[in-house]
C-alpha positions in Angstrom: 112.4 73.7 94.6 116.0 73.7 95.9 116.7 77.0 94.1 113.7 78.6 95.8 114.7 77.4 99.2 118.2 78.7 98.7 116.9 82.0 97.5 114.6 82.2 100.5 117.5 81.4 102.8 119.5 84.2 101.2 116.9 86.9 101.2 114.7 85.9 104.1 111.6 86.1 101.9 109.5 83.0 101.5 108.4 83.4 97.8 105.7 80.7 97.7 104.6 80.5 94.0 101.3 78.8 95.0 100.1 81.7 97.2 97.6 83.9 95.4 96.3 87.2 96.6 92.8 85.9 97.2 94.0 83.1 99.6 96.4 85.5 101.4 93.7 88.2 101.9 91.2 85.6 103.3 93.9 84.4 105.7 94.7 88.0 106.7 91.0 88.8 107.2 90.6 85.8 109.5 93.5 87.1 111.6 92.1 90.6 111.8 88.7 89.4 112.9 90.2 88.8 116.3 92.0 92.1 116.5 89.6 94.7 115.1 86.4 96.3 116.4 83.3 94.7 114.8 82.5 97.9 112.7 86.0 98.1 111.4 86.2 94.4 110.6 82.9 94.7 108.7 84.4 97.3 106.4 87.5 95.3 105.8 85.5 92.2 105.0 83.4 94.2 102.5 86.5 95.6 100.8 88.2 92.2 100.6 85.2 90.3 99.2 83.5 93.0 97.1 86.6 94.8 95.7 90.1 93.4 96.3 89.6 89.7 95.5 87.7 90.4 92.3 90.4 92.9 91.2 93.6 91.1 92.3 92.7 87.6 93.6 94.0 85.6 90.7 97.5 87.2 90.9 100.3 85.5 92.8 101.0 87.6 95.9 104.5 88.3 94.7 103.2 89.4 91.2 101.2 92.3 92.6 102.7 95.6 91.5 102.0 99.3 92.2 100.7 99.6 88.6 97.9 97.1 89.4 96.8 99.1 92.4 97.0 102.5 90.6 95.0 101.0 87.7 92.3 99.8 90.2 92.2 103.2 91.8 91.8 105.0 88.5 89.1 102.6 87.3 87.1 103.0 90.6 87.2 106.8 90.5 86.3 106.8 86.8 83.3 104.7 87.6 82.1 107.4 89.9 83.0 105.9 93.3 83.7 108.3 96.1 87.4 109.2 96.8 87.0 108.4 100.5 85.7 104.9 99.8 88.4 104.2 97.3 91.0 105.4 99.7 89.8 103.3 102.5 89.6 100.2 100.2 93.2 100.6 99.0 94.3 101.5 102.6 92.9 98.1 103.7 94.9 96.5 101.0 98.1 98.4 102.0 97.5 97.2 105.6 97.2 93.6 104.4 100.4 93.8 102.3 102.3 95.5 105.1 101.5 92.5 107.2 102.9 90.3 104.4 106.1 92.2 104.6 106.3 91.8 108.3 105.9 88.0 108.1 108.5 87.9 105.3 106.1 86.8 102.5 107.0 90.0 100.5 110.2 92.1 100.3 108.2 95.3 100.1 104.7 96.7 100.1 103.5 97.4 96.5 100.8 99.7 97.8 103.2 101.9 99.8 103.8 104.3 96.9 100.6 103.8 94.9 98.1 104.7 97.7 96.2 107.8 96.7 96.4 110.8 99.1 94.0 110.8 102.0 91.0 112.8 101.0 90.4 116.1 102.7 87.6 115.6 105.3 84.4 117.6 104.8 84.0 120.7 106.9 82.6 119.9 110.2 79.2 121.3 111.0 78.7 122.8 114.5 76.0 124.8 116.3 76.8 128.1 117.9 76.2 128.5 121.6 72.9 130.3 120.8 71.8 127.5 118.5 72.7 124.9 121.0 70.8 126.6 123.8 67.8 127.1 121.5 67.8 123.3 120.7 68.0 122.4 124.4 65.3 124.8 125.4 63.0 123.4 122.7 63.5 119.9 124.0 62.7 120.8 127.6 59.7 122.8 126.5 58.1 120.3 124.2 59.5 116.8 125.2 61.2 116.5 128.6 62.0 112.9 127.8 65.1 110.6 127.8 66.3 112.1 124.6 66.1 115.6 126.1 68.5 114.4 128.8 70.6 112.4 126.3 71.2 115.6 124.2 72.1 117.5 127.4 74.7 115.0 128.2 76.1 114.8 124.7 76.4 118.6 124.4 77.5 119.1 127.9 80.4 116.6 128.0 81.5 116.0 124.4 80.9 112.2 124.8 80.7 110.2 121.6 77.3 108.8 120.7 78.2 105.2 121.4 79.8 106.2 124.8 76.6 107.9 125.9 74.4 105.0 124.7 76.7 102.5 126.3 76.8 104.3 129.7 75.8 102.2 132.7 74.5 103.5 136.0 77.4 101.6 137.7 79.8 104.1 136.1 77.9 107.2 137.1 78.8 109.0 140.3 76.2 111.7 140.8 77.4 112.8 144.2 80.9 113.4 142.9 79.6 114.7 139.5 81.7 112.4 137.4 81.2 109.4 135.2 83.5 106.8 133.8 83.5 105.8 130.1 83.9 102.0 130.1 81.7 101.0 127.1 80.6 102.0 123.7 77.5 100.9 121.9 77.6 100.4 118.1 75.3 99.1 115.4 76.8 96.6 113.0 75.4 97.1 109.5 72.8 99.4 111.1 71.3 96.2 112.6 73.0 94.1 115.3 74.0 96.1 118.4 77.4 95.5 119.9 78.6 96.7 123.4 82.4 96.9 123.4 85.4 98.9 124.7 85.7 102.6 123.9 87.4 103.8 120.7 90.9 104.2 122.2 92.8 103.5 125.5 92.6 107.2 126.3 88.8 107.2 125.7 88.4 104.9 128.7 88.6 107.6 131.3 86.8 109.9 133.8 84.5 112.7 132.6 83.5 115.6 134.8 79.9 116.7 134.9 78.7 120.3 134.8 75.7 121.0 137.1 73.2 121.0 134.2 74.5 117.7 133.0 74.3 116.3 136.5 70.6 117.5 136.6 69.9 115.7 133.4 71.3 112.5 134.8 69.3 113.0 138.0 66.1 113.3 135.9 67.0 110.0 134.1 67.6 108.4 137.5 64.2 109.6 138.8 62.5 108.4 135.6 63.9 104.9 135.8 63.5 104.6 139.6 59.8 105.4 139.3 59.4 102.1 137.4 61.3 100.0 139.9 60.2 98.4 143.2 60.9 100.6 146.2 64.5 100.4 147.3 65.7 98.6 144.2 69.0 99.9 142.9 69.5 101.5 139.5 71.1 99.1 137.1 71.7 98.7 133.4 71.9 101.5 130.8 71.4 105.1 131.6 69.7 105.9 128.3 67.5 103.0 127.3 64.1 102.2 125.8 61.1 101.8 128.2 61.8 98.1 128.4 65.5 98.6 129.3 66.7 97.7 125.8 69.5 99.8 124.2 68.5 102.8 122.1 69.3 102.3 118.5 71.8 104.8 117.1 69.7 105.4 114.0 66.7 106.3 116.1 68.8 108.8 118.1 69.8 110.5 114.8 66.2 110.6 113.7 65.2 112.3 116.9 68.0 114.8 116.7 67.1 115.8 113.1 63.4 116.1 113.7 63.9 118.2 116.9 66.5 120.4 115.3 64.1 121.2 112.4 61.4 122.0 114.9 63.8 124.3 116.9 64.9 126.0 113.7 68.6 125.1 113.9 70.8 123.6 111.2 70.6 119.9 110.5 73.7 118.1 111.9 74.7 114.6 112.9 74.9 113.1 116.4 78.7 113.2 116.3 78.6 116.9 115.4 77.3 117.5 119.0 80.8 116.4 120.1 82.3 118.9 117.7 79.9 121.6 118.9 81.0 121.0 122.5 84.7 121.2 121.5 84.1 124.3 119.4 82.3 126.2 122.2 85.0 125.3 124.6 87.8 126.5 122.4 86.0 129.6 121.3 85.3 130.5 124.9 89.1 130.4 125.7 89.4 127.0 127.3 93.1 126.0 126.7 93.7 123.4 124.0 95.3 120.9 126.3 92.3 121.0 128.6 89.9 120.5 125.7 92.0 117.6 124.5 91.8 116.0 127.9 88.1 116.6 128.2 87.5 114.9 124.8 89.9 112.1 125.9 91.9 112.3 122.7 94.9 110.0 122.5 97.3 112.9 121.8 97.2 116.7 121.7 98.1 116.4 118.0 94.7 114.8 117.4 92.9 117.8 118.8 95.0 120.1 116.8 94.4 118.2 113.6 90.6 118.3 114.1 90.2 121.8 115.6 93.3 123.6 114.4 91.2 126.0 112.3 89.8 127.4 115.6 93.3 128.2 117.0 93.9 131.1 114.6 91.4 133.2 116.6 92.9 132.0 119.9 96.4 132.8 118.7 95.4 136.4 117.6 93.8 136.9 121.1 96.9 135.6 122.7 99.4 137.9 120.9 97.0 140.9 121.4 96.9 140.2 125.1 100.7 139.8 125.2 101.1 143.2 123.4 98.9 144.9 125.8 100.8 143.5 128.8 104.1 144.7 127.3 102.6 148.2 126.6 101.5 148.5 130.2 104.8 147.2 131.6 107.0 149.8 130.1 107.5 152.5 127.4 106.8 151.7 123.8 110.1 151.5 121.9 110.4 154.0 119.1 107.4 155.9 120.3 105.1 153.7 118.2 101.4 153.7 119.1 99.9 150.3 119.8 97.2 149.3 117.3 
């Protein structure tokens, strides 16, 4: 005991031989419950109980080595588990072990150099402007309901699904044609609904409304006011069931897919409407910085990482425009003819 105390004093690391990985992970998970969004915490909890404790729980925390983590990764992939799931599971472990380093339970993070590379995300599916317009026209012609207006808002603003479903009338300013994103609605385990803050600090912001989006919100206001006593103010959620209850995200997805099939446009997810809005803006020449602000990304780099493939066309148009401007401003050096 004295030797351990002296070593801890010398290194600053409290090597507790009684602390096992399972006990530490449960303690770390309890701490994260207060810090994480419910959906993120649910995934962490699943990884800890279903994967990490069965694989590493009986080891002492200080016995855990990179080879243990690499062997776990290889076994999971060999069993046919998806690379993205395995990556997220081991990334959760790395996060837990990083915390152990910060509180001086470990000298280093054994997952730091054994974490598999982040899988390449699948190609994002988007509609063209023509497909988007065809989908909206179909909705107005055959439905004209709350989902018609919801899809108008999603495509016309680039709001995330949860932000649109969590939008309250108190945060909509139709006269000024703006709204404020204050809440997001999520489903935990596709069951319990949770109303919480937006994804990031930058997400909590103002969003401008195009005239057609404002008209969609006016229609929703008229629809809800018709069910209220005369003079009663609009309250609660903008997009809600007939009884005022929140719309379930899964039901919104089902409506989107059914109506997309009817309209003859490709099958996409609700979040792909946000990507469609961004793609149309960038392809129409809206500056990247403006698109980033419109989508309320935390940094410009986030927008570049997601939509960088679209910038090649913009860059080509930019240098072509630059070349034409120089050709018109003066003689062409060397007598070369512009392409």
